[in-house]
N, C-alpha and C positions, 0 to 999 in steps of 0.2 A: 249773716253768719259767715259767708264766704269772704267778705271784705275784712271781717275781724280776724279770720284765720291767716289771711295774706299779711295783714298788719303785724300780727304776732310773729309769723315766720320771718318777715323782713327785720323785725326787731331782734329776733333770735340770732340771725346772721350778723347784723351790724354790731350787736352787743358782744358777740364772740370775736369778731375781727378787731374790735377796739382794744383787745388785749395784746395785739401785735404792735411793737414799737415801729413807728414809721407809717402805719396804716391809719388813715383818718376816718373816724366814724361818720363825719359830715360828708366825706368823699364817697364812702360806701352808700350813704343815704341818697346822695345826688345820683350816683350811678344806677341805683335801684329804683329811681323815680319817686322816692318818698320824701325827698328833701323839701320840696316846695310845700307839701302838705304839712310837714312838721313845723316849718317856719310859720305858716298861716295859722295852724292850730294854737301854737304858743302865743303868737302876737294877738290873736283874737280870743284868748282864753276867757276873758270876762264878757266880751260881746256875744260870743256864741258858745257859752259855757258848756252846755250838755254835749253838743256835737264834738267840741274840742277835747273835752275831758275823756269821753268814751274812746276816741281814737288814740289819745296820748296814753291812756291806761293800757289799751291793747298792745300798743307798740312798746311801752315801758316794761310790761311784764315779760315780753319776749326778750327785750334787751338785757334785763337783769338776769334772767335765767341763762341766756347765752353767755353773758360775762362771767357768771359764777361757774357754770358747768364746764365751760371750755377753757377756763384759766389754766388748769393743770395740763390739759392736753396741748394747749398752745405753747406753754413753757417747755414741755417735752419736745415738741416739734422744733422749736427754736434752738434747742440745745443738741439736737440730733445731728451727728455727722452725715447721716444719709439723707435726711429730709429737710434740713434747714435751708439749703440753697434753693431747691425746687419750691419750697413753701413760699419763699420771698418772691420768686419769679411768678408764681400763681397770681399774686396780688398786683404785680406789674402788668400782667396780661389783663387782669380784671379792670384796672384803671383805664387801659387802652380801650377795652370793650365798652366802657361807659361814655366815651367821648361823643358818640352821636346824639345822645339825649341832652348833653350840655349844649351842643350847637343848636339843637332843636329849641331848647329853652331860651338861648341867646337871640334867636330870631335874626340871625345874620343873613341879610338879603343880598348884599354885595360887599366887595372888599373895601375897607377903609383903614386909615392909620390906626384906629382903635383895635383892629384885628391883630396888630403886632404889638402896640404899646401896652394894652391892658394885660395880655398874658405875660409879657416881660416883667411888668411891675409885680404881678402876682408871684412869679418865679423868684424874683429878687427878695421880696418880703419873706417868703417861706425859707429861703436859703439863709437869710440873715438871722432868722429865729433859730435855725438848727446850728448856727455857728456859736451860739451861747454854750459855754462848757457845761457838761453834766455835773451834778452835785454842787453847783455853785451856790445855791441858796439854802441848802439843807440845814434845818435847825432842829435840835432835839428838844422834846418836851421836858426832859430831865434837866437840860441846861438852863433854860429860861422860859417860864410859862407864858409871860407876856409876849416875848419875841416869837414864841411858837404859835400863839394865837394870831399875831400879825402875819406870820408866815402863811398860816392856813387861809387867811383872807386873801392874800396875794396869790396863793396857789389856786384858790377858788375862782378868782378873776381870770387867770390864765386858762383854767379848765373850761370856763364858760366860752372863752374865745375858741378853744380847740373843739368844743362841742358844736359850735355854730358855724365856724368857718371851715369849709372843705379844704383838705390838703394839709391841715395842721393836726397832727396826731396827739390825742389825749395822753396815751401811754408814753409818747416821747417827751411830752411836757413833764409828766411825772418823773421820768428818768432824769431830765434836766434838773428837776427840783430835788432829786435824791430820794424820792419816796416810792418809786416804781416797784422795787423789790419787796418792800414792806406791804404795799397795797396788794400785790399779787399773792403774797403769802397769807395775809389775813382773809382775803376773799376766797382763795383756793382752799383754805382750811376751815372756812366758815367760823372764824374767830370773832364772835360778836363784840367782845370787849375791844379788840383791835379795830374793828370797823367803826365803833362809836368814837374813837379818837379823831376820826375824819369828818364828824358831823358838821363842824363849822365850815370846812372846805365845801361840803356838799350843799349846805344852805346858800353860801355865796355863789356857788356854781349855778344852782337853780335860778336864783334871782338874776344873776348876770346873763344867763341864757334867755330869760324872758325879755330883758331890756335890749339885748342885742338883736333878738328876733323882731322886736318892735321897730328897731331902726332899719333892719335889713329888708323887711317885707315890702315897704314902699319902694325901695331901690330896685328890687326884683320885679315889681309891678310896673313902675314908670320908666325905669332905665335898664331893661333886661339885657341889652347888648353889652354895655360896659360891665354890669354886675357879673354876668355869667362868663364873660371873657376873662375877668379877673379871677373868678373861681377856677376856670380852665388853667390859668397860670399857677394857681395854688396847687392844683393836682399835678401838673408837670414838675413843679418844684419839689413835690414830695417823693418823686421816684428815686433821685439820687440818695436821699436819706434812707429810703427803704432798702436799697441795695447796699448801702454802707454798713448795714447791720449784719451782713452775711459773714459768718465767722469761719466757715469751712470751705470757702470758694477756692482758695489757692490750693492747688494740688489735687483737686477733685478729679475723679475718673471720667472717661468719656461717657460712661453709662450715666453718671450723675448729671452731666451737662445735657445729655439726651433727655433725661427725666425733667430737667429744667425747661427745655423747649416744649415738651409735652404739657407740663404744668402751666406754662405761660399761655399756650394755645387754648388749653382747657379753661383757664381763667378768663381769657378774652371772649370766647364764644359763650360761656355761661352768662357773663354779665352783659354781653352784646344782645343775647336773646332776651334777657330780662328787661333790658332797656328798650328794645324794640316793642315788647309787649306793653310797656308803660307808655311809649310814644303813641301807640294805637289807642290806648285808653284815653290819653290826653286829647288826641284828635277827635275821638268819639264824643268826649265831653264838650269840646268846643263846638261840635256840629249840632248839638242839641239846643 
């Protein structure tokens, strides 16, 4: 029961943070120590069906509730002249606080060229993705139904990549595709008809997530150093994008910047503490 509540709460937090452009759900899952288990459960869905489904349902319920309930609150915070800047800095601190668990998972025992090369590759890949102009691919259902269906398949593939790869924000992908505002509106208003428009995207995203998890799980198991150092690069690459979405930074008062510092420190220690708890859990499991 305790494990189910923890899974639900982690899903609640990650689902809520996924509504923030520039914040990666995969990154939050990695920082909170649930990423490995998610990948394992998805990739072993049919081999360990009951165990995997129970965990995924617990996590997914929290994720959906977090995404729906926090959508309006997140939008308000992002548009607030007072809280927008500190809100972004909280997540920068949170990313920094999760670094220890990434290096623990990477099993880095000594310095090697991979310690530099892999993070650099990860940073470059994420930055290249964020350089794609927003609204470049937007297609309206009213304009062309066939093109709209093809667009949803393409969007579903990108969504799967964002869901699986830490450092790539799902909401930023949606913004790039020109559908972020609409999705936030239909979810925030519980517009069932509007939500149903995105069923093809959702189906492709779920299927793509399964296939990517199947491919990623062996890499995490047999090549942890390279895989997790790449993920570390993805996380670092997401920070500039996260800060680039600050709309009220210029001209902010000294009090606002002090609040930013407090928010960053709070984000760091909150996620650092959670990552330390998860590291101890992993070490205890390995010792058994």
